[in-house]
Each structure stands twice: as structure tokens, then as C-alpha cells.
C-alpha positions as CSV (number, residue, x, y, z in Angstrom):
1,X,-0.1,0.1,0.0
2,X,1.4,3.5,-0.9
3,X,2.4,5.3,2.2
4,X,1.3,9.0,2.7
5,X,5.0,10.0,2.9
6,X,8.4,8.1,2.0
7,X,10.4,9.8,5.0
8,X,9.3,11.3,8.1
9,X,11.2,14.2,9.6
10,X,10.0,15.6,12.9
11,X,10.2,19.2,14.4
12,X,12.6,20.0,17.1
13,X,9.8,20.4,19.6
14,X,8.6,16.9,18.7
15,X,12.0,15.4,19.2
16,X,12.2,17.0,22.7
17,X,8.8,15.7,23.6
18,X,9.7,12.3,22.3
19,X,12.8,12.5,24.4
20,X,10.7,13.3,27.4
21,X,8.4,10.1,26.4
22,X,11.4,7.9,26.1
23,X,12.6,8.7,29.6
24,X,9.0,8.2,31.0
25,X,7.9,4.9,29.2
26,X,11.5,3.5,28.8
27,X,10.6,2.9,25.2
28,X,13.9,3.4,23.4
29,X,12.6,3.6,19.7
30,X,11.1,6.8,18.2
31,X,9.1,5.0,15.7
32,X,7.2,3.0,18.4
33,X,6.4,6.2,20.3
34,X,5.4,7.8,17.0
35,X,3.0,5.0,16.2
36,X,1.4,5.6,19.5
37,X,1.2,9.4,18.9
38,X,-0.4,8.9,15.6
39,X,-3.1,6.5,16.9
40,X,-3.7,9.0,19.9
41,X,-4.4,11.7,17.6
42,X,-6.6,9.6,15.2
43,X,-8.8,8.9,18.0
44,X,-9.6,12.3,18.8
45,X,-12.9,13.6,17.2
46,X,-11.5,17.0,16.1
47,X,-9.4,17.9,13.3
48,X,-5.8,18.8,14.1
49,X,-5.1,22.6,13.7
50,X,-3.6,23.3,10.2
51,X,-0.4,24.8,11.4
52,X,3.1,24.7,9.6
53,X,5.3,22.0,11.1
54,X,8.9,22.7,10.6
55,X,11.3,19.8,9.9
56,X,14.2,21.2,11.9
57,X,15.3,18.2,14.1
58,X,17.6,15.4,13.1
59,X,14.9,12.8,13.8
60,X,14.2,11.0,10.6
61,X,12.9,7.7,9.6
62,X,11.4,5.9,6.5
63,X,7.6,5.0,6.5
64,X,8.8,1.3,6.7
65,X,10.6,2.1,10.0
66,X,7.9,4.1,11.3
67,X,5.1,1.7,10.6
68,X,7.0,-1.6,10.9
69,X,4.7,-4.5,10.5
70,X,1.6,-2.2,11.0
71,X,2.5,0.2,8.0
72,X,-0.5,-0.9,5.9
73,X,-3.0,-0.8,8.7
74,X,-1.7,2.7,9.7
75,X,-2.3,4.0,6.0
76,X,-5.7,2.5,6.0
77,X,-6.6,4.1,9.5
78,X,-5.1,7.5,8.1
79,X,-7.2,7.2,4.9
80,X,-10.5,6.3,6.8
81,X,-9.9,9.4,9.1
82,X,-9.5,11.6,6.2
83,X,-12.5,10.1,4.5
84,X,-14.5,10.6,7.8
85,X,-13.3,14.2,8.1
86,X,-14.5,14.7,4.3
87,X,-10.9,15.7,3.4
88,X,-10.4,13.4,0.5
89,X,-7.7,10.9,0.2
90,X,-5.4,12.4,-2.4
91,X,-1.7,12.0,-1.6
92,X,-1.1,15.7,-0.7
93,X,-4.0,15.6,1.7
94,X,-2.7,12.4,3.3
95,X,0.8,13.6,3.7
96,X,-0.4,16.9,5.4
97,X,-2.8,15.1,7.6
98,X,-0.2,12.4,8.5
99,X,2.2,15.1,9.7
100,X,-0.5,17.1,11.5
101,X,-1.8,14.1,13.3
102,X,1.6,12.7,14.2
103,X,2.8,16.1,15.8
104,X,-0.5,16.6,17.6
105,X,-0.3,13.1,18.9
106,X,3.2,13.6,20.2
107,X,2.1,16.8,21.9
108,X,-0.8,15.0,23.6
109,X,1.3,12.1,24.8
110,X,4.1,14.4,26.2
111,X,1.6,16.8,27.8
112,X,-0.6,14.1,29.5
113,X,-0.3,14.2,33.3
114,X,-1.5,10.7,33.6
115,X,1.3,9.1,31.5
116,X,4.0,8.2,34.1
117,X,5.0,4.8,32.9
118,X,4.7,2.4,30.0
119,X,1.6,0.7,31.4
120,X,-0.2,4.1,31.3
121,X,-0.1,4.1,27.4
122,X,-2.7,1.4,27.3
123,X,-5.2,3.1,29.5
124,X,-5.2,6.6,27.5
125,X,-8.6,7.8,26.4
126,X,-9.2,10.5,23.9
127,X,-11.1,12.4,26.6
128,X,-7.9,12.6,28.6
129,X,-6.6,15.1,26.2
130,X,-5.0,17.9,28.3
131,X,-6.3,20.5,25.9
132,X,-10.1,19.4,26.5
């Protein structure tokens, strides 16, 4: 299945937030935390804010590394979300929405006061969004 982006490059803010998450959860791989973050954002009923996202960090990975064995499932989830949001599923929309959801999800996870250890990841709910 065609990925929304070939290479993923994160903002410096996202890198700092992921560093915090690595410390809290003891999950060492950026890609695993990024998968959690994407799913966290996709669960939210609202659209992510259409803000420009800089790619000013040195954290970069391919879609295959990001998605691992779940890469096709993540593409389907993103497409379904874009369809549900009536945004379309053209390549540019998918790429934009992927970046917005990924960065929003990283921010949500990093800002969640209930996330204190790895086990807390499985109990997160969309209503626990610190911005709601």
C-alpha cells in the first residue's frame, strides 16, 4: 500500500517531547512512540489545527521504519480518518494530515499528566486530552 510519505522528519519540539516520552516510558525507539502518537491523535474527534510544522530536528525515519509490521494498517486508518473528515484521500491531503496528526499526537502524549510509565499508554482515552 502506498504510504502518505516516504520519509518522516520531525520538528525540534516533537524531538524534545519524544525524548521526554522515552524517559517516562523507557521505550527506546522513536518509531514505536510515533505510532502511539499517531493513533492517539486519530482517536480524537476533532481535526488537528492546520499549522505549519517545521522539519528542523535530526529525527528522521522511513515510512517502513515508522510503521513496521503495521504500516499498511496505519495507512488504512489515516485514509479512513481523512474520509470521515471529508478531506479526501489524495496524496497531498494524506501527507499533510499524517504530519498534523503525528505531531498533535506527540504533543498530547508528552503533555498528558496521567502518563507516568509504559503501562499508562494502554489506558489512555481521547477524553484525557490535556487541551479539553
